[in-house]
N, C-alpha and C positions, 0 to 999 in steps of 0.2 A: 814532530815525526816527519822526517824527510823521506820523500819518495813514496809515501803512503797516502791513501785516500782518506780524507776526513770522514769519520763515522757520521752517518745520517740517522736522524731520529724519525721514527715512523709514528705519526699521530693517528689516533683512531678515526675511522671514516665517519663522516657526519651522516645522520639519518634524515637529511633533508629530502631525500628521494621519496620518503614515505609521506610527504605532506599532502599529496593529492589523493591519497587512498581513503577508502571508507573508514568510518570509525571502527576501531577494534583491529583492523588489519595492520596498522602501524605500531600496535602495542608489542613491546618486546619484554622478555623476561630478563633476569639479571645476567644471563650468559650472552645476551645480545641477539638471541634467536627469536623469531616471531613466536608468540604464544600459540600453542596448538589449538586450545579451545577457542581463541579469538578467530583464528583462521578458519576453523570448522564452522563457527557461527556465521562468518561473513559468506562462506561458500553456500551454506544452507539458505541464507537469506537471498542470495543471488538466484539460486535455483527456484525458490518460491516466487520471487518477483517475475522470473521468466514464465513460470507456469501460470501466474496470474495474467500476464500479457497474452499467452496462448489461449487461455480461457475466454478473455474478452474478444479476441479475434474470432474464436469459434462461435461465440454468441452473435457477433455481427454477421458472420457468414450464414448462420442459421436463420436469423431474422431476414436477411436479404433474400435467401432462398425461398422462405415462406411467402414474402411479398411478391416475388417474381412468379411463383406458382399461382398465387391468387390472381395476378393480372392475366396470366396465360389462360387460366381456367375460365375467367370471366369474359375475355374478348376473343380468344383464339381457339380454345379447345371446347369440344362438346360436353366434356365432363366437368362438373363443379367439385371444388375442394373446400368443403365448409370448415375444415380445421385450420386453414392457413391463417386466417385473421386471429384466431385464438392463440396459435403458436407464436405469431409475431408479437402479440401483446405480452405473452409470457416472457419471451426473450428480451423484449425492450425493458420490462420491469427489472430483470437481472442486470441489464446493461446500465441502467440509470444508477442503481445502488452500488454496484461494483465499480462503475466509472467514477463515482464519488470517492470510493476507497483508493482507486488508482490515482486520482487527482490529489488526494491527501498525501500519498507517498511521493509524488513528483513535485509537490509544492505548487500545484495548479489552482488551489482554492484561493478565493479573493480575501485579502487581508489589508486593512488600512493601518499601517504601522508608522505613520509620520511622527506622532507624538512619542510613541514607545521607542523609536529609533533614536530620539534625541536624548534619552536617558543613559546613564552609565550602564556598564555591563551587568552588574549584579541586580539592579532593579529590573532591567530588561529580562534577565533570566527568570526572576521571581514571577513577573507577570506572565511569561510564557508557560512556566510550570503550572501556575494557577489556571490559565486558560486550558491547557491540555488536561488538567485534572478535572475541571468542570465538564470538558468534552468526554472524558472517560466515563464519568458518572452518567452523562446523558446516553452514551452509546450502550452502557450496561443496562440501563432501564429499557431502552428500545429493543435490545437483543432479548431480554427476558420477556417483555410483553409480546414481541413478535413471535417468539417461540411458543408462547401460550396460545396465541391466536392461530398459528399454523397447526398446532396439534388439535385444536377444536374443529378445524375444517378438514381433518384427515379423511373422514368418511363422506365428504361432499365432493362428488365428481364434477368435472367441468362439463359444459354443455356439448361442445363439439368433439373434443378429443377423448373425453371420458376418463381422464386421469385425475388423481387426487388434487384438490385445490391447494394442498400443502406445497406443491411445487411452485405455485405462484406466490404464496405468502412467505415462503422460506427465504426469499431474496432479502427481505428486510432484516431478520435476525442474523443471517449469515454475513452480510456486508457490515452490519453494526458490530458484530463480534470482531471482524477484521480491523475495523477502525478503532475499536477499543484497544486491541493489542498494539496498534501503531501509536495510539496516544500514550500508552504506558511506556512504549519504547522511546518515544520522544522525550518523555519526562526523565527517563533514565539517562538518555544521551545529554540532555541539557544540564542535569545535575552533575554529571561526571565531567563533561567537556565544555560547558558553557553554551551560550547562544551565539552562533556566528553572525557577523554583520552582513554577510552576503551568502548566496547559495540557496538551495531549496530548503535547508533546515532553518527556516525563519520562524515567524509566529505560528504558522499553521503547517 
């Protein structure tokens, strides 16, 4: 063909841009468009994770305010606040258990994986699934037992604030239920996508 431009072939674009996205966000259906359910699930998880961070910040702020009020009432103000110590203890209880759930999500829990990392991918994934499964059973037992105990002390008021003791005991089953859900989600992710060699989605 003289004087004409040679036809060019257009190849389909690679989806390598999706490699850094969270699990489920890079999933596409047969038409090449992102799966709507996957995108909605990722968006809901992001919103929940942000709410969890806001909740922890609010707990830290409340505990700091209670301790500050206690120091001011003890050394500077003529009025005493007897409820500050109890409020600080209550908020710190929630901070400890939900902080553990937050560390579980971000991969901040300690894990010795030297021997497991030396194994091939399938044995590594099998060990990780077994570990998360045993953790899920443990969290389920703690959540059930903690809920039973929290219900038993529902009519027992605290000494200083006079609120139900359930608010103090409820931190254990609530955080355990959250870690149970995350253990099951980790099992599903490892079963579907395998266990990555790097990143926060490791053994814990």
